[in-house]
VEXGU-614408 format. One line per 2 residues: number of its first residue (from 1); their letters; for each residue x, y, z of C-alpha. Coordinates in Angstrom, 1 decimal, padded with zeros to 4 digits. Example, Ala and Ser with C-alpha at 12.3 -4.5 7.8 and 13.67 -1.06 7.14 Angstrom:
BEGIN
1> as> 012.3:-004.5:007.8 ~ 013.7:-001.1:007.1
//
This chain:
BEGIN
1> mq> 132.4:049.1:104.3 ~ 131.7:049.6:100.4
3> ea> 128.6:049.1:100.6 ~ 127.6:051.6:103.2
5> ea> 129.9:054.5:101.5 ~ 127.6:053.6:098.5
7> ar> 124.4:054.3:100.4 ~ 125.7:057.5:101.4
9> da> 126.7:058.7:098.0 ~ 123.6:057.5:097.3
11> aa> 121.7:059.2:099.5 ~ 123.7:062.3:099.1
13> ha> 122.7:062.5:095.9 ~ 119.4:062.2:096.2
15> es> 119.7:065.2:098.8 ~ 121.0:067.1:096.5
17> ar> 118.9:066.3:093.4 ~ 115.6:066.7:096.0
19> eq> 117.7:070.2:097.0 ~ 118.0:071.0:093.0
21> al> 114.5:070.4:092.2 ~ 113.2:072.6:095.3
23> gr> 115.4:075.5:093.8 ~ 113.5:075.0:090.5
25> qi> 109.7:075.4:092.3 ~ 111.4:078.2:093.9
27> aa> 112.2:080.3:091.4 ~ 109.0:079.5:089.2
29> le> 107.3:080.7:092.3 ~ 109.3:083.9:092.7
31> ar> 108.7:084.6:088.6 ~ 105.4:083.8:088.9
33> lq> 104.6:086.2:092.3 ~ 106.9:089.0:090.3
35> ev> 104.2:088.6:087.3 ~ 100.9:089.0:089.5
37> ae> 102.6:091.8:091.3 ~ 103.2:093.9:088.2
39> ep> 099.9:092.9:086.6 ~ 098.4:096.7:088.0
41> yr> 101.6:098.5:086.5 ~ 100.8:096.2:083.4
43> qm> 097.8:096.6:082.9 ~ 097.8:101.0:084.1
45> vg> 100.2:101.0:080.8 ~ 097.7:099.6:078.8
47> kv> 095.1:102.0:079.8 ~ 097.4:105.4:079.6
49> rr> 098.7:103.7:075.9 ~ 095.2:103.2:074.5
51> gv> 094.1:106.5:076.3 ~ 096.1:108.3:074.3
53> lr> 096.5:106.5:070.9 ~ 092.6:107.8:071.1
55> vv> 092.9:111.2:071.8 ~ 096.4:112.6:070.6
57> pr> 096.5:113.1:067.0 ~ 098.9:110.9:064.9
59> ga> 102.5:113.0:064.3 ~ 101.5:114.9:068.0
61> tv> 104.6:114.8:070.2 ~ 103.7:113.3:073.7
63> av> 105.9:114.0:077.3 ~ 105.7:110.6:079.6
65> is> 106.8:111.7:083.1 ~ 107.3:108.3:084.5
67> rg> 110.3:106.6:085.9 ~ 111.9:105.8:082.7
69> dp> 109.8:102.8:081.2 ~ 110.3:102.1:077.4
71> el> 106.7:101.1:077.2 ~ 104.9:104.1:077.7
73> le> 106.6:105.7:075.0 ~ 105.3:103.1:072.3
75> lg> 102.4:105.3:071.5 ~ 102.7:104.2:067.4
77> ar> 102.5:107.3:065.0 ~ 103.9:109.6:068.2
79> ra> 106.5:111.1:069.1 ~ 106.9:110.2:072.9
81> vh> 109.4:111.6:075.0 ~ 110.8:110.9:078.5
83> vp> 110.2:114.0:081.4 ~ 112.8:114.2:082.9
85> gd> 114.9:113.0:079.3 ~ 118.1:114.2:078.2
87> aa> 118.4:115.7:074.1 ~ 116.9:112.4:072.6
89> gd> 113.8:112.3:075.1 ~ 115.7:109.1:076.5
91> fa> 115.1:108.7:080.1 ~ 117.6:111.8:082.0
93> gg> 118.2:108.9:084.9 ~ 117.0:110.8:087.9
95> np> 114.2:113.6:089.3 ~ 115.0:116.6:088.6
97> ad> 116.4:119.1:091.4 ~ 114.0:121.4:090.8
99> d> 111.1:121.9:089.1
//
């Protein structure tokens, strides 16, 4: 009887370990899928940044119309503000009611 119980416990432990491993594999795959899905956007951000750095003079102010991505504000020696934005130039958190 004790041997059967020990065997059941061992099987349950092994099953739990397999489930945990599978959960880690699923989480890793989901993370990779998210990276792949975001890649075109990241490429676009890089293109925008390179274009601004090439064309807009240092010290200029750039209005960034977006959904609040802070990476779009990283424009070197240029002041960048979100539109719509608050008084500090941070993203206001939504689209304006009208133009």
